[in-house]
TIMARLUM-791713 format. One record per residue: x, y, z of N, C-alpha, C, O in turn. Coordinates in steps of 0.1 Angstrom, whole numbers, plus 5000, padded with zeros to 4 digits. Each point is the difference from the previous one (the first is absolute). Example, Ala and Ser with C-alpha at 12.3 -4.5 7.8 and 13.67 -1.06 7.14 Angstrom:
2
513249435078499150125000500950125000501050005007 498650114986500950115000499250115008500550115001 
This chain:
542
513247384927499350094991500950094992499950014988 501050055020500950104993501049944991500550064991 499949815012501049944991499549984986500849994991 497950005007499449994987499950144994500250014987 499650095021499850144994501350064996500050064989 501049945019501250084997500749964987500550094993 499749785004500749974988499250064988500650054990 498149935010499250064989500250154999500250064989 499850005023500350155000501350034995500250104992 500849825011501450034994500049994985500750074993 498649835002499949984986499450124993500450054990 498550005016499350124995500950125000500050084990 500949935020500950115001501050004988500350104994 500249785003500949984988499350044988500650074991 498149895007499350044988499950154999500250064989 499450015022499950145000501350074997500050104992 501149855014501350064998500550004985500750084996 498849824997500449984986499150074991500350024988 498550035016499150054991499550145004500550104995 498649915015499350125003500750095010499450105004 501849865001500650075011500350144997499850105008 500749934980500350134995498850095000500150115005 498849844990498850085000499550025014499450115003 500749795006499650025013500850115007499550095007 501849914991500950105007499750144995500050105008 499749914979499650134995498750055006499850125003 499249794998498850045006500150035015499450105005 501549835002500250025014500650145003499850065010 501049994980500650135001499050115000500450115003 498449864993499050115000499550035014499350115002 501049815008499750025014501050105006501149975001 498450155002500950105005499550075013498850015002 502150045005499750075013499350134997499150045007 501250024982499450134996498549984998499250085004 500549824988498549974997499349965013498850045002 501849885006499449965013499750135008498950015006 502050084994499850135008498950084994499150055007 500849954980499050084993498649955003499050075004 500849804995498749935003499750035015498850045003 502149945006499750025014499750145004499050035007 501750064987499850155002498650034996499350085006 500349874982498650034995498949945008499150065005 501049804998499049935007499950045015499049995006 502150074999500050045014499850155002500250055011 499350014979499750155000498650025005499149925000 500750215005498750045005498949994989498850005003 501650014984499150004989499149885001498850004995 501649885010499249885001499249995013499349905002 500850205006499150025012500049885009499049965006 502149974995500149885009499549874995499949905007 499650104980499749884993498949915008500249885000 498850185005499049925008498949964990499550084992 500149795009498949964992498750085003499850055011 499449964979498750085000500250155001499150075003 502149984993500250145001500550054986500349924991 499850215008500650064988501449964998500549994989 500249985022501349954999500149874993501049974993 498049945009500049874993499950034985500749944992 498450145004499850034986501350044993500349954989 500450145018501250054994501149895000500749994990 499349935020501049905001499949894990500949974992 497949985007499749884991500250054985500449924991 499250205006500150064987501550014996500449964989 500450085021501550014997500649864998500849994991 498849925017500649864999499649944987500949944993 497950085002499649944987500850074989500549934991 499750205010500750074989501549955000500549994989 500149995023501449965000500149864995501049964993 498149955010500049864995500050004985500749934994 498550165000499950014986501350054994500549954990 500150155017501250064995501149894999500850014991 499349915019501149905000499749884991500949914999 498050084995499749904990499149895004499949904993 499350125018499149895004498650034994499750114995 499549795005498650014995499049985012500449955011 498450104988499049985011499849855003499949924991 500050045022499849865003498649965000499749884996 499450215007498649965002499250044987499250094999 501049824990499450034988500650134994501250004998 498050105000500550134995500250105011500250124997 499849835015500150095012501249975008500449895002 500250225004501149985009499549975014500849975009 497950044993499450015014499149885003499249964991 500949985021499149905005499250065011500650045010 498149974989499250065011500049915012499849884999 500450185012500049935013498950065009500250105006 498649844995498950065008500349985015500449895005 499550225002500350005014499050105007499350074993 500749925020499250105008501050075009500849945007 499150194994500850085009499250035012498950054999 501649925013499350025012500850105009501249975003 498250145001500550095010499349985013498850025001 502049955009499549975013500350115010501250045001 497850015006500250095011499649945013499049945002 501950075008499749955013499450115008500650115002 498249875002499250105007500249995015499649905007 501250194999500250005014501149905004500749954992 499450035021501049905005499649864998498849974999 502249945001499849865000500149955014501050035007 498049914999500049965014500149855001499349924994 501750045015500149865004499749995015500750065008 498349864995499649985014500449875005499949904992 500650095020500449885006499750005015500850055008 498049904995499650015014499850145004499250084994 501549965017499850145005501050104994500050125003 500849834987501050094994499650024985499449914994 501150205000499850024986501150084994500750085007 499549904980501050084993499250084990499149954993 501250185006499550094990501150034990500950075003 498949884985501150004990499750104989498950014995 502250065001499850104989500649944987501149955000 498150064990500449954987500550124992499450115001 501749884992500849884997501249985009500849914997 499550185012501250005007500249885010501149955002 497850005004500149895009499449874994500349895005 498850134986499449884993499750054985499450104998 501149824993499850044986499049904993500349884999 498550174998498949924996499450054987500050124997 499549794995499250044988498949894999499949905007 499350124982498949904998499949974985499850094992 500249785005499849964986498549974997499749944990 499550095020498549974999499350104990500450114999 498649844994499250084991498950075008499250074994 500749915019499050075008500550145002501250025003 497950084996500450145003500350025014500850095003 498649845006500350015015500449865005499349914998 501850095009500449885007500050045015500850075005 498349875002499850045014500249875009499249915001 502050095005500449885008499850045015500550105005 498649835002499750035013500349885009499449905000 501650125009500449905009500249864994499549905004 501350104985500349884993501149925008501150065003 498649825001501049925008501349994992500049984988 501250025020501349994993500649875004499949955011 500749984979500649875002501450004995500350054989 500749915020501449994995500249874993499749895006 500850124982500249884991501449974996500249964989 500850075020501349974997500550084987499950125000 500649814990500450064988498950004989500350054989 498649905014498950014991500249914988499550044989 501149845012500449924989499349875001499949935010 499750024978499549864998500949954989499750034988 501249885015501049944990500149855002500949965007 498249974987500049855002501449944997500449905007 500350154983501349944996501050015011501049935001 498850175008500950025012499349945013500650025011 498349924987499349955012499650115010500049995012 499550134982499850125008498650054998499550014989 499850025022498750064999499750085013499749955010 500550184988499850095011498550025004499750065010 499449904982498650025002499349875005498850005002 502049895001499349875002499250005012499049925001 501350165009499249995013499350125004499550025011 500450084979499350125003498950034989500149954989 498950125015498950044991500150154998499750075010 500649974978500150154998498850054992500050124996 499049805002498950054992499350125006499549995012 500450114981499450135005500850075010499650105006 501749864995500950065010501250074994500150004988 500750065020501350064995501249915003500349985012 500349974978501249925002501250105002500250104992 500749875017501250075003501149904997500149905006 500950144985501049914996501450074999500050125000 501049805000501450055000500450004985499549934992 501450165005500650024987501049894997500649945009 499750044978500949904995499649865004498949975002 502149934997499649875005501149955010501050065002 498749835005500749975012501549974998500850015010 499749954979501449974998500950115002501249985004 498350144994500850125002500650025014501150055002 498149915007500350045014500649895008500450025012 499849864982500649895008501449964997500749945008 499750094980501349964995500049854995501049954997 497849995003499849864996499850004985498950044995 502149914997499950004986499049904995499650004988 499949915021499049894995498650055003499149934996 500750195010498750055003499650104989500650104998 498449864994499750074987501450014992500549894997 500050235001501350014993500950085008500850074994 499249915019500950085008499750154999498950045000 502250034997499950154999499450044987499650124999 500349804991499450034987498550005001499449905003 500050224995498550005001499449924989500549994989 498449945014499249934991498850084996499850115006 499449844985498850074996499150025013499250105000 500949815009499150005012500450125009499250045009 501950024989500450115009499550144995500150105007 499449904981499650134994498750055006499149925002 500850214999498750055006498849974991498949985005 501350024981498949974991499549865003498849985000 502149925002499549865003499250015013498949945001 501650125010499350005013498650074999499149955006 500850154986498750064998499049904993498949985004 501749954986499149904992499649885009498949965000 502149995008499749895009499050035011499149935002 501050195004499050045010498650014993499049965007 500950094981498750014993499549864998498849975002 502149934994499549864998499549945013499149925000 501550135011499649945013498750075005499549965010 500050144983498850075004500150115009499050055005 502350004997500250125009499450124994499950024988 499550075021499550124996501150114998499850094992 501249895015501150105000501349925003500049905006 501250174990501349945003500950125003500050104992 500949885018501050095003501349935001500149895007 501050164987501349945000500950085010499950124999 500849825009500950065010501250044992500849924995 499550215003501150054993501349975008500150025012 500949954980501449985006500950024988499949934990 501150165011500750044988500849894994500049994987 500749925021500749894994499149914992500349974988 498649995017499149914993499350064989499749934990 500050205010499350074989500950034989499649994988 501650045015501050054990500050154998500750054991 498550025017499950144999499450055013499449935008 500850204995499550065013498650034999499349984990 500150065021498650025001499550124991498850004997 502050084998499650114992499449954987499250074994 501149815001499549954988498549965001499250054993 500449865017498649985001499250125005498950024996 501850075012499350125004499650084988498850044999 502149984992499750084988499049944991499150064994 501049805004499149934992498650015005499050004992 500850025021498750005006499350134998498850025003 501950094994499450134998499950044986499650124997 500749794993499850034986499049904995499849895006 499550144983499049904994500849884996501150014996 498249885003500649874996499149944989498850024999 501949904992499449944989499849855003500849945006 498050014990499749865001499449944987499350084993 500949805005499349934989498649995003499649985011 499550044979498649985002499749855004500649914994 498650085016499649865005499149944989499150064994 501249815004499249924991499249905007500349975012 498749974982499149905006500949885004500849954992 499150015021500849895005501250045007500649915007 499850214992501250055007499750015015498850035004 502249945004499850015015500050155003500950074997 498049985010500050155003501250035009500349925009 500350204989501150045009499550045014498850025002 502149985007499750065013499550144999500450074991 498749975017499450144999501050105005500050124995 501049845013501050095005501349935000500149895005 501050174990501349945000501050115005499750124998 501449845007501050105004501149955009500249885002 500550215004501249975008499950075013499550125002 501049815009500250075013501550045001500949924997 499350215006501350055003500649915011499349955009 502050024990500649915010499850055015499749925008 500450214994499750055014498649985004499749975011 499350054979498649975003499849865004499349975009 501349944983499949855003500549975014499549925007 501750144996500649975013499150055011499849935010 499650194989499050055010498849915001499649975011 499949994978498849915000500249875007499349965009 501849974987500249875006500550015015499749915008 501050204995500350025014498850025008499949955012 499150124983498750025007499349875002499349995010 500949914981499449875001500849905008499649895002 501650155002500949915008500949924992500549905005 499950154983500949924991501150094996500050135001 501149814995501250074994500149964985500049884997 500150224994500049974986501249924996499849904992 501450135013501249924996499849865004500449914993 499150075020499849865004498949934992500249884996 498850195001498949944991500649964986499749894995 501250195000500649984987500849875000499949914991 500950075020500849885002499149885001500349894994 498650125014499149895002499349964987499849884997 499950224995499249984988500949934989499449964990 501950035012500849944991500049845001500849934993 498450025016499949865002498749954994499050065000 501149824994498849934994499049975011498849994997 501650005015499149975011499250135005499149995009 501350134987499450125004498550004997499649964989 499650095020498650014997499550155002500450065009 498949984981499450145001499050015011499649905006 500050224997499150015011499250134999500350104993 498549905013499150115001500850105009500449975011 499750164985500750105007499350065012500550085007 498249894994499150075010500150154998500150075010 499949974977500050144997499150024988499749904992 499850225006499150024988500350144994500550095007 499449924980500450124993498750074994499149934995 500950205006498950084994500750104991500950085003 498549934985500550094990498950044990499249914996 500850214999499050044990500850054988500850105001 499049844987500750044988499050044990498949944998 501550164994499150054989500849984987501150044999 498349894991500649974988499450084988498850004999 502050054993499650064987500649914989501149975000 498050004990500449904990500050074986499150084997 501949894995500150044986500349884992501149945001 498050024990500349894990500650064988499550104994 501649845001500750064989500949894994500049895006 500650144983501049904995501350074998500150124996 501049815008501350054997500549914989499249924994 502150095002500449924988501449955003500950075006 499449814989501349954998500450054986499250004991 502150035008500650044987501049904995500849965008 499049994980501049904995500150014985499150034992 502249945003500349984986500749874998500549945009 499550024978500649884996500950024988499750074991 501549865009500949994989499849864995500549905007 498950084982499649864996501249924995500850054993 499349835012501149914997499949954985499050014994 502249945002500149954986499349874998499049994993 501649905012499549874998499049945010499249914997 500850155015499149955010499350135007500250025012 499050054981499450125005499049985011499650095007 499949794994498949975010500649975013499350005010 502149994991500749995013500650135003500450084991 499849955022500650135004500750005013499949915008 501050194993500550045013499450135004499650084991 500249945022499350125005501050085008500649955009 499450184989500850105008499050095007499250064993 500849955020499050085007500650105010501149985005 498250134997500350105010498850095002499550064990 499949945021498850085002500150154998501150055003 497850014993500150144997499450095011500250125000 499049835009499250085010500850045012501049935004 498650185002500550045013498850065008498849964998 501450145011499050045009499350144997499350055008 501150014981499350124996500450125009501150015004 497950074999500150125009499449975013498849965001 501950055010499549965013500550095011500250124999 500149825013500450075012501350074997500949954995 499150185009501250084998501149975010499849995012 501450004982501249985009501150094995500450004988 500150095021501150094997499650094987500850024992 497950025008499650094990499749934986499750074991 500349805008499849934988498849905002500049935010 499150074981498949905001499849914988499149924999 501950094991499949914988500949885002501250025002 498249874998500849875002500449954987499449914993 501850145002500449984986500549864998499949954988 500649985022500549864998501049994989499949924991 501250165010501149994990500749865000500349954990 499950015023500749865001498949905000500249894995 498750145011498849905001498950054992499050065005 501049934981500849904993500550054987500149934990 500350215010500550064988501249944995500149984987 500949985021501249944995499849874994500749964990 498349965015499749874994499350024986500349924991 498850175008499450034987501150034990500049964988 501050125016501150044991500849874997500349984988 499949935021500749874998499349924990500649944991 498050065010499249924990500150064986500149924991 499850215008500150064987501349974993500149984988 501050035020501349984994500249854996500649984989 498849935018500149864996499249984987500449934991 498450145009499149994988500750064988499949944989 500850175013500750074989501149914994500349994988 500449945021501149914996499449884992500649974989 498349985015499449894992499650054986500249944990 499250185009499650064988501250034991499850014987 501450015019501250044992500749884994501050014993 498649865011500649884994500050004985499050044994 502049915000500049994985498949904995499450024990 500349885018499049914997499049985012500549995011 498250014986499149985011500349865007500349914994 499650095020500149875006498949914997498950044995 501349835007499049904996498750025008498950004994 501250035019498850025008499750155001500950084998 497949955006499550135002500550065013500349925009 499850214992500350075012498950105004499650084992 499949915020499050095005500650095011500749955009 499050184989500350095011498750045006499150054994 500849925019498750025008500250105011500949985008 498350134992500050095012498749995007499050054995 500949875016498749975006499650125009500950085005 497849934997499550105009499949955014500049875002 499850215008499549975014500949905007499549925007 501850084990500949915008500050045014500049925009 500050214993500050065014498849965008500050025012 498949934981498849975007499949855002498949955004 502149974994500049865001500149924987499549894999 501350164992500449944987498749974992499949914992 499150185009498749984993500149994985499449924994 501450175000500249994985500649884995499549944990 501550015016500749884996499149885003500049904992 499350105019499149895002498949994990499649904995 499950225001499050004989500549954987499449934993 501950125004500649954987500149855000499749944990 500850005021500249865000498749925000500049884996 498950185009498749945000499350014987499149934997 501350174996499450034986501150024990500150114994 500749795004501350024992499750004985499249924995 501450174998499850014985500849884993499849974989 501149975019500849894995499849895011500250035012 499649844984499849905010501249995009501150014995 498749965018501149995009501149904996501250035003 498449864991501049904997500950054988501049944998 498650174996500850064989500950115005500950054993 498949995020500950095006501249935006499949925010 501250094984501249925003500750055012500549925008 499650214995500650065011499550145002499650074991 500549975022499750145003501250075007500649935009 499750194987501150075007499450135005499450094993 500649935020499450115007501050085008501049945004 498850194998500850075009499150115008498950024996 501750035014499350105009501150075008500949945005 498950194997500850085009501549984997500849965009 499650074979501449994996500750135004499850104994 501249895016500750125005501050044990500949924995 499150215001501050054991501250055008500250125001 500649795003501250045009501349944994501049995007 499049994980501349964994500249854998499049925002 502150044993500349874996500249915013500550045010 499049844989500049915011500849874996499949954989 500749995021500749874998499049895000500249904993 498750115015499049905001498850024991499850114994 499549785003498650024996499249915009500149885000 499050195008499349935011498749944994499250064993 500749815009498849924995499049985012500349935010 498650144989498949985009499349874997499549984989 500449935020499549864998501049914993499749924992 501650105012501049924995499849855002499549965010 500749964979499949865001498649954995499849885000 499450214995498749964996500049934986499349904998 501650144993500049954986501450004994500950065006 499249884982501250004993500450134994501150024995 498050085006500350134995501250065008500850084995 499449885018501150045008501349964993501050075000 499149804995501249954994500350084987501250034998 497850014995500250074987500550145004500950064993 498550005017500550145004501449995005500850104997 499649805010501449995005501050004989501050065001 498649874988500950004988500150144994501150044996 497850035003500050134994500850105008500850084995 499049925018500750105009501549975002500850095003 499649794995501449965001500850084990501150045003 498349984985500750084990500250145004500850074994 498349985015500150145005500950005013500150115006 500649784997500849995012499150035013500450085008 498549854992499050025011499749865005500349904994 498950105017499749875006498550015005499450105002 500049784998498649985005500050015015500849945007 498350134999499850015014498549985004499250074996 500649825011498649985005499650115009500850065007 497949984992499550115008500449995015499649905006 501250194999500449995014498950025011500349985011 498650084984498950025010498749934995499050064997 501149815002498849924994498850015010498949974996 501350085016498950015010499050114996498950015005 501550084986499150114995499049954990499150084997 501149804998499049954991499950074986498950004994 502250055001499950084988499649914988499450054990 500849825011499649914989498550004998499549974989 499850065021498550005000499450144998498850025001 502150084997499650145001500150084986499950125000 500449814990500250064987499449924989499549895002 500550174986499149954989500449874993499249954992 501949995012500349874995499249895007499849904994 499850145018499349895008498749954994499949875000 499250214995498949944993500449914988499349904998 501850134996500549914989500549875006499749894995 501050115016500549885007498849925004500049874999 498950195006498949925005499349924989499349915003 500850144984499449924989501149914993499749944990 501550055017501049914995501150054991500849934995 499250205002501050064991501350035008500050085009 501149854988501350035007500350154999499950064989 500450005023500150145001501250055007500449935010 500350174985501250055006499850155005499550084992 501049945020500050145005501450035006500349955011 500550124981501450015004500550144996499750064989 501150005020500650134998501350025008500049945011 500950134984501250045009499650095011499250094998 501249875014499450075012500950015012499950095008 501049824994500649985013501550035001500650015011 500249994977501450005001500550104989500349964989 499950165015500450114991501549974995500849975009 499450044978501449994995500950105006501249975003 498450154998500850115005500050035015501050055005 497949905002499950045014499749895009500050025012 499849864983499949885009498649985005499050074997 500949835012498749955005499450095010498850034999 501950035010499550085011499450134994498950045004 501750014986499550124993498749974993499150085001 500949814992498849964993498849985009498950044997 501449895014499049985010499450135006498850015003 502150084999499650145005499150074990499150065004 501349934983499250064990498649944999499050074999 500949795002498749945000499250045012498850034999 501849975013499350045012499550154999498950035004 501950054990499650144998498850014992499150085003 500949844986498850004991498849955007498950065000 501249835007498849935007499550095011498850005002 502050075005499550085012499650144996499150065006 501549994983499850154997499250024987499450114999 500549794993499450024986498949914997499050034993 501149845011499149894996498650045004499650035011 499549984978498650035002499850145006499150035008 501850064989500050145005500250094988500549964989 499150175013500250104989501550024996500350054990 500649915019501450024997500549904990501250014996 498049895000500549914989500050074987499149974991 501850125007500150084988501249974991500949925005 499250134983501249994992501050115006499650115003 501649854998501150095004501150004990500449894996 500250225001501150004990501249915004500749954991 499550035022501249925004499849854998500949925003 497950044993499849864998501049954990500350064990 500149815012501049944991499449874994499849915008 500050094979499249894994500949894994499549914993 501850105009500949904994499749865005500149914992 499650075021499649875005498849954994499949884997 499050205001498849954994500249974986499449904995 501550174998500349964986500649865000499749924991 501250055018500649865000498949905004500049894994 499150145015498949915003499249974988499649894997 500050224995499249994988500749914990499449924993 501950105005500849924991500049865003499949914992 500350065021500049865005498649934997499949894996 499050185008498749954998499749984985499449904996 501150204996499849984985500749884995499449934992 501850045013500749884995499249875003499949924992 499750075021499249885004498749994992499749894995 499650225004498750004992500249974986499249934994 501950125000500349974986500449864997499549944991 501250005018500449864999498749915000499949914992 499250135016498749925000499250034988499449914994 500550225002499150044989500649944987499249984990 502150005009500649964987500349855000500849954992 498549975017500449865001498749925003498950055001 501449825002498949915005500149985015499349925005 501650155001500149995015498750035007499450104997 500349815012498850025009500549995015500249895005 500150225001500550005014499049935008498850014999 501749915011499149925009500150055014501050055004 497949935003500150025014500849905007500049884995 500850155015500749905008499049925008498950045003 501549845000499149905006499450055014498949965003 501950125004499650055013499050114999499350045010 500550024978499150114999498649965002499649904994 499650185013498649985001499250024987498849964999 501950104991499350024987500349894990499450014989 501549905014500449904990498849914996499849974988 499350005022498949924997498950074991499249934993 500850205008499150084992500349984985499149984992 502250045004500449994987499849854994500349984989 
């Protein structure tokens, strides 16, 4: 496959070097650390009130984004509007009293959210679960292509499914089991919720484990005490489980010990195709109260129309939403999300400004998209790809980013989902000029490829790239960069501490933006159609 692609690519490079390269370099020079800093400082300020959908913070945020898109030379994407309405329902769930799990003569009285983190996607104002039987269903996966069905011998209809996080390859070291340590779509909590609903379960609980989840228990804990957004149910949709959530690891250990099981041993046994789920001989009781608000949020997008092929496009994405004003930590209650995802919005604006600065419009159009509700399960980008203003087959490539750490210049550019498409090869050529190298995501078990806004594009067949410098600092090395990432994930991620700080260094993000701009420009200015690699699960979609 690649032997046909690379010579053509080399020819195109020669054409570019003889014609538009000077104009490209001048445009690329408009990408600056100072402008990245200014965008991030603005978007990460208290003025935007944490950028939560359905709030005054949303109104301020989307208005600012539209104004900036117009300033850099883009036009509205949705007819004469910058905004695509995304209808959703906001559900605030309160757990009334303790959650009780009974098993024979013993019982556990659990406090939410510290011992069990639960919420309800149900449209019922009251969800009253009384002695609902609990069923252990391994990893909660049905994957015919892997010969895997955790539900084949159990009936969870009207019951509470209890499942493990991630997928079995993570825990065995067997690279032939699913994808080994690399999480698949089946390992994501969103998939497990959906599959339990398809199986008819009334409730589902995931056993939290930091390695498998990719984050500690504080993340589901916090999510369970804030309101959540859901797409409106349509006729024919599978109704969601009435209760969804997570068991704290210590809670799960106590529960299974009470039933005569060991969680670690169960996890090892569940990694076998021969494993069979079982009735836990336990029942759960919980009373939830739901408050519902129907409203619409918006995706924000602009377009720079191409010269000769304006109906085809490349898409640059970075979500705008965060968590608004919530639980106070260290005297701060505004979840500004400067890194998640202010730095990426800055990255997208700088790439857009570079395209607009070209002497000649590229052949294909360029779309800058800021989706809503990424933090709620990629809802905005799913809606965009289900209701696209441009046919999916005309979307040539998608470039997305998320949580770009402003910690200076990096030797690497880390590709999440490395090996999926020929975009990796094109990026490698671009970063080689920066004296950098491609690095496959060193923690594929966290499932980041399925956790950001390129994923809905991939699911409809659009080759998508998610890449950023992250792991190998030019000035301080790998260990220092790893410590900085850990510091962010443990102390700032989804917390009020995710603020703009003057010591942030945007030089590395500027290099990332320049590399992405080069790859996107090559595609926009040519007939190149990057292809999925044959091993990718998305190749057959395209």
